C-alpha positions as CSV (number, residue, x, y, z in Angstrom):
1,M,0.0,0.0,0.0
2,L,2.8,2.4,0.9
3,T,4.5,1.7,-2.4
4,F,1.2,2.5,-4.2
5,F,0.9,5.9,-2.6
6,R,4.5,6.7,-3.3
7,R,3.9,6.1,-7.0
8,L,1.2,8.8,-6.8
9,M,3.5,11.3,-5.2
10,P,5.6,13.6,-7.4
11,K,9.3,12.7,-7.4
12,E,11.7,15.2,-5.9
13,D,13.4,15.7,-9.3
14,R,10.0,16.7,-10.7
15,F,10.4,20.1,-9.0
16,F,13.7,20.7,-10.8
17,E,12.2,19.7,-14.1
18,L,9.4,22.2,-13.6
19,F,11.7,25.0,-12.5
20,E,13.9,24.4,-15.6
21,Q,10.9,24.4,-17.8
22,H,9.7,27.7,-16.4
23,S,13.1,29.2,-16.8
24,K,13.2,28.3,-20.5
25,I,9.8,30.0,-20.9
26,L,11.2,33.1,-19.2
27,V,14.0,33.2,-21.9
28,S,11.4,32.8,-24.7
29,G,9.2,35.5,-23.2
30,A,12.1,37.9,-22.6
31,A,13.2,37.4,-26.2
32,A,9.7,38.3,-27.6
33,F,9.6,41.2,-25.1
34,Q,12.8,42.6,-26.4
35,K,11.7,42.2,-30.0
36,M,8.5,44.1,-29.1
37,L,10.6,47.0,-27.8
38,E,12.4,47.2,-31.1
39,G,9.1,48.7,-32.4
40,G,7.6,48.7,-35.9
41,D,4.7,46.7,-37.4
42,G,5.8,43.6,-35.5
43,V,4.9,45.0,-32.1
44,P,1.4,43.3,-31.9
45,A,2.8,39.9,-32.9
46,H,5.7,40.0,-30.4
47,A,3.3,41.3,-27.7
48,A,1.0,38.3,-28.4
49,E,4.0,36.0,-28.1
50,V,4.8,37.4,-24.6
51,V,1.2,36.8,-23.6
52,R,1.4,33.2,-24.9
53,Q,4.6,32.6,-23.0
54,E,3.1,34.1,-19.8
55,N,0.2,31.7,-20.0
56,L,2.6,28.8,-20.4
57,A,4.5,30.0,-17.4
58,D,1.3,30.2,-15.3
59,E,0.6,26.6,-16.2
60,V,4.0,25.5,-15.0
61,A,3.7,27.5,-11.8
62,R,0.4,25.8,-11.1
63,E,2.0,22.4,-11.6
64,V,4.6,23.3,-9.0
65,Q,2.0,24.4,-6.5
66,Q,0.0,21.2,-7.1
67,A,3.2,19.1,-6.7
68,L,3.9,20.8,-3.4
69,R,0.4,19.9,-2.1
70,R,0.9,16.3,-3.1
71,S,4.5,15.8,-1.9
72,F,5.6,14.6,1.5
73,V,9.3,15.1,0.6
74,T,10.7,18.1,-1.3
75,P,14.3,18.8,-2.4
76,F,14.5,21.9,-0.2
77,D,12.2,23.9,2.1
78,R,8.6,24.0,0.8
79,A,8.3,27.8,1.4
80,D,11.5,28.3,-0.6
81,I,10.1,26.3,-3.5
82,A,6.8,28.3,-3.4
83,E,8.6,31.6,-3.2
84,L,11.1,30.8,-5.9
85,I,8.4,29.8,-8.5
86,Q,6.4,32.8,-7.5
87,A,9.3,35.2,-8.1
88,M,10.0,33.5,-11.4
89,D,6.4,33.8,-12.4
90,D,6.2,37.4,-11.3
91,S,9.0,38.2,-13.7
92,I,7.0,37.3,-16.8
93,D,3.8,38.6,-15.2
94,E,5.4,42.0,-15.1
95,M,6.4,41.7,-18.8
96,N,2.7,41.0,-19.5
97,K,1.7,44.2,-17.7
98,V,4.0,46.2,-19.9
99,V,2.5,44.4,-23.0
100,K,-1.0,45.4,-21.8
101,A,0.1,49.1,-21.7
102,V,1.8,48.9,-25.1
103,T,-1.4,47.4,-26.5
104,L,-3.7,49.8,-24.8
105,Y,-1.8,52.9,-26.1
106,E,-1.0,51.3,-29.5
107,L,2.6,52.0,-29.1
108,R,4.9,51.3,-32.1
109,T,8.1,53.2,-31.2
110,F,10.2,53.0,-28.0
111,D,13.1,55.1,-26.7
112,P,16.6,53.7,-27.2
113,I,16.9,53.4,-23.4
114,M,13.8,51.4,-23.2
115,Q,15.3,49.0,-25.8
116,E,18.5,48.9,-23.7
117,I,16.5,47.8,-20.6
118,G,15.0,45.2,-22.8
119,V,18.5,43.8,-23.4
120,T,19.1,43.7,-19.7
121,I,15.9,41.7,-19.2
122,V,17.0,39.1,-21.7
123,E,20.4,38.9,-19.9
124,A,18.6,38.4,-16.6
125,A,16.4,35.7,-18.0
126,R,19.3,33.8,-19.6
127,L,21.3,33.9,-16.4
128,T,18.2,32.7,-14.5
129,A,17.9,29.8,-17.0
130,E,21.6,29.0,-16.4
131,A,21.2,29.0,-12.6
132,I,18.0,27.1,-12.2
133,P,19.3,23.6,-13.3
134,L,22.2,24.0,-10.9
135,L,19.8,23.9,-7.9
136,S,19.7,20.1,-8.4
137,S,23.4,19.9,-7.6
138,L,23.7,22.6,-4.8
139,G,26.7,21.1,-3.1
140,R,28.8,21.0,-6.3
141,D,27.5,24.2,-7.9
142,A,27.0,26.5,-5.0
143,D,29.8,28.9,-5.9
144,R,28.5,29.2,-9.5
145,L,25.0,29.8,-8.3
146,V,26.2,32.7,-6.0
147,V,28.1,34.2,-9.0
148,L,25.0,34.0,-11.2
149,A,22.8,35.5,-8.6
150,E,25.2,38.4,-8.0
151,T,25.4,39.0,-11.7
152,I,21.6,39.3,-12.0
153,I,21.6,41.7,-9.1
154,A,24.3,43.8,-10.8
155,I,22.1,43.8,-14.0
156,E,19.2,45.1,-11.9
157,N,21.4,47.9,-10.5
158,R,22.4,48.8,-14.1
159,S,18.8,48.7,-15.2
160,D,17.9,51.1,-12.3
161,D,20.4,53.6,-13.7
162,L,19.0,53.2,-17.2
163,H,15.5,53.8,-15.8
164,D,16.5,57.0,-14.1
165,Q,18.3,58.2,-17.2
166,G,15.4,57.4,-19.4
167,V,12.8,59.1,-17.3
168,K,15.0,62.2,-17.1
169,E,15.5,62.3,-20.8
170,L,11.7,61.7,-21.3
171,F,10.9,64.7,-19.1
172,R,13.5,66.8,-20.9
173,T,12.0,66.1,-24.3
174,V,8.3,65.9,-23.8
175,G,7.6,66.7,-20.1
176,Q,6.7,70.3,-20.7
177,T,5.2,70.0,-24.2
178,D,3.3,66.7,-24.3
179,P,2.2,65.6,-20.8
180,M,0.3,62.6,-22.1
181,A,3.4,61.3,-23.9
182,Y,5.4,61.8,-20.7
183,I,2.8,59.9,-18.6
184,I,2.7,57.0,-21.0
185,G,6.5,56.8,-21.4
186,R,6.9,57.0,-17.6
187,E,4.4,54.1,-17.2
188,I,6.5,52.0,-19.7
189,Y,9.8,52.8,-17.9
190,D,8.3,51.9,-14.5
191,G,7.0,48.7,-15.9
192,L,10.4,47.8,-17.3
193,E,12.0,48.5,-14.0
194,D,9.4,46.2,-12.3
195,V,10.4,43.3,-14.6
196,V,14.0,43.6,-13.7
197,D,13.2,44.0,-10.0
198,R,11.4,40.6,-10.1
199,F,14.5,39.0,-11.6
200,E,16.4,40.4,-8.7
201,D,13.9,38.7,-6.4
202,V,14.6,35.4,-8.2
203,A,18.4,36.0,-7.7
204,K,17.9,36.7,-4.0
205,K,15.8,33.7,-3.5
206,I,18.4,31.5,-5.2
207,S,21.1,32.9,-2.9
208,G,18.9,32.2,0.1
209,V,18.4,28.6,-1.0
210,V,22.2,28.2,-1.4
211,V,22.8,29.7,2.1
212,E,20.2,27.4,3.7
213,N,21.2,24.2,2.1
214,V,25.0,24.3,1.7
């Protein structure tokens, strides 16, 4: 009977598989997001791809939550698992919020600094996708995980500087002459900052898992 119930329970490595699956979705979503920020007639198609990837990410996040409810044994602390997948999912959720604003305002052009922040988002997503598989070998790859987490945090700091620079330039160019353009542009800049902030949350959670388990 015990053997039967164990077969119904998710295996520990199932969590790692789901985390890795989600991280790959983050990379795909970030790539489409960056393409959207390049502007032009392709904006709606790239925006739709971000939405599609966000829906896929939600499905994986739900699978993790379901696996948590069904599992007696987890690879590391249950709260850490829940918080890590939530932080990862929040990253693409924030991309989706920017997409909604872009769609609402029918934007087709974006400031160069917005595009540069888009590049940092792709970098953060790729580093996350590199880090996540290493969680299954914490003891061996702890040092590399710390380096990757620190690199993501450094990207977030650089993105903050870009955000401030972009908002300042936006105010200088349209703040006094076109208040609506400033309001919309500021909303996009703030949304971009939120995306990178959520990747920083992922990095901090990865660091916390390393500290608690090594």
